[in-house]
N, C-alpha and C positions, 0 to 999 in steps of 0.2 A: 236637748242640745244636739247639734249636728256638727261633726268635724268639717273643717274647711281644708283648703290645700295647706301644704307645709311651708314654713319659712325656709330661707336659705340654710339656716343652721340645723334643719331637721326637726325643729320643735313644731308640734302640731297645734294649730289655732282651732278653738272650739267656740262657736257662737253659743252664748247663753240664752235662756228664755227672757232674761232681764233686759229691758230696753235701755238705751243710752241715757234718756232723761233721768230714770230712776237711779242709774249708776252714777251719774254726776252728782246727784243729790246725796247719795250715800253709797260708798264702795260696799258691795255685798260681802258678807262674812265668808269664811272658808267653807262652812257647811251650805250656805245658800248658793254658792257658785260651783260647788264640787261637781264634776261630771259623773254621770251615772256609771260609765264604763271607761276604760282606757281606750283611747282611739287607736292605739298601736296593737296591743295584744288582746283586747276585748275583755279583760278581767274586770268583774264587777267592783265598783268603788267600795261598797259597804256590804260585803257578803253576810247573810244571816248567820249569826252565831260564830262569826270569825272576826278577827281584827280588821281595821280599815286598810284597804290596799292603796287607795290614792290619797296621799296626804298633801296638805297645804305646804307650798315651798316658797312662800314670799310674794312680794308684790313687784311689778315691773311697770315703769312709766311708759305710756303710749300716747303719741301725739295723733289727734284726729282733726279733720277739717270739715267745714260746711255749716250751713244754717241749721239751727236746732228745730225750726219749723219752717213751713213753706214761706212764711211771711218774714221771718227773722233775718237779720243781717248775717252774712257768713262770719264765722269765727274759727280761730285755731285754739284748741284746748288740749290740756294734758290730763289724761286719766290714769288711774292705777288699775292695772289688770292683774288677775290672779294666776300665779303659777302653781302647778301641782307636780308631785313625784309619784309615779307608779312604782311601788316596791316590787311588783312582779316582773317588770321588764325594764325598769329604770327610765322609761319615757318621761318627758317633762312637757305635758300639755299646758297650754296657756288659754284661759278662759276670758273672753272679751264680751262686751255688750252685743246684743244680737244684730245691731246695724254695722258693726265693724267687720271688715273683711281682711284677710291676710294679704300683706304686701300692697295694701291700698291706704293712702293717706286720708282719702275722703270717705265719709260714712256712706253706706249703701243708699240712704235716703237722699243725700245730696247728689250722688251720681244719677239717680233716677230722676230728680227734679231737673237736672241739667239736660238729660236726654229728652225729657218731655218738653221743656222750654224750647229746645232747639228743633226737635222733630215734629212736635204737635203744634206748639204755639207759633213756631217759625220765627223766634227771635234770632238775631244775629249771634254768632259765636261770641263776639265781644260783649254783647248785652248779657249773655248767659254767664260769662265769666264774672261779670260785675255782680250777678245775683248769688254766685256759688263759691267763688274763690275769694278767700279773706285778704289776699295780698292786693293792696290798692295802688301800689306804685307800678304804673305801666307807661311806657314811652308813647309818644304821639303816633308812632308808626304801627303800634299794635292794633290789628284789625280782626284777629281771630283768637282761637284758643286751641293749641295742639292737643292738649290733654282730653278735650271733649271729643275730638275726632278719634283719638286713641281708644277712648271708652267705647265708642260706637264700633270700631273695628274689633275690640275685644268681644263685644256682644255677638257680632257676626261670626266670629271664630269660636264661639262657645267658651270663652275665657272669663266672661263676666255675665252675671245673672243667667247662669247655665240652665235654669229651669224654664226660661221664657222660650216660646217657639222660635225656631230658626226663621230668619227672614227669606223671602223668595230670592232665588238666584238672580243676580244682576241688580239688586236693590242698592240705591244710593245710601251713603252713610246717614243722611237725613231720614230716609225711609226706614232704615235699620233702627234709628233712635225712636221714631214714631211708633214702630211695631213693638219695640221693648217697652215703651212708655204705656201703651195700651194694655199690654200683658201685666205689667207691674200694678197698674191701676185696678185691674180686675182682682188682685189679691188684697185689696183694701177692705175693711169691714163694710158690710152692706149699708150701714147708716151714713157712710161717707159719700153715697152716690149723688147727693145734691152738690158736692164740691167740684171745682174744676178738675179736669183730668190730671193736670200736673201736680195738684195737691194730693190726689189719690195715688199717683204714682209714688210720690214721697212716702206716703203712709205704707203702701203695699210692698215697697222694696224691702222693708224689714223682715218680711215673711218669705222671701225668695232667696234661694242659695246663689 
């Protein structure tokens, strides 16, 4: 598990090794999702020969958006994420599926698919929105998707998919999206190399911070 950035309340979000598909099928138990260490003070969760330090602290509902596979229609679902309490420092880490990011409604795979479709496949922003955004009510005047450009800007500024290489100075937002998509696709399993790049980016995004 790897700590992500903090929410506005100061609660730390931790990505689990458990993927969102498995999480949706069955919310993991307290033991299955328990972080190895406290992300705030570093105390071990279950020290040998001593009482448990990081205890289960209930469930919290979390809305997530995006398609569950590269081919699936986009959807909005609500999952139950696990809260914990560190008895050493009173921190309250929240453990989420590995594709969920702090302060992002869309799962990482959905954002990666959108960037790949826009930057690599060269679909219009409106077409990308139709593939990734579950909201179907759009006015006739809608020709783009501001969220897509914001994701590309966040990539360029190191705020989204921070492990991918920085794009060259002066790159357009579409170029930034294409660079990110290629880097994310490279993180997909080797057996996926026969798949289109946008599908591999969808898969690889779950393994990138």
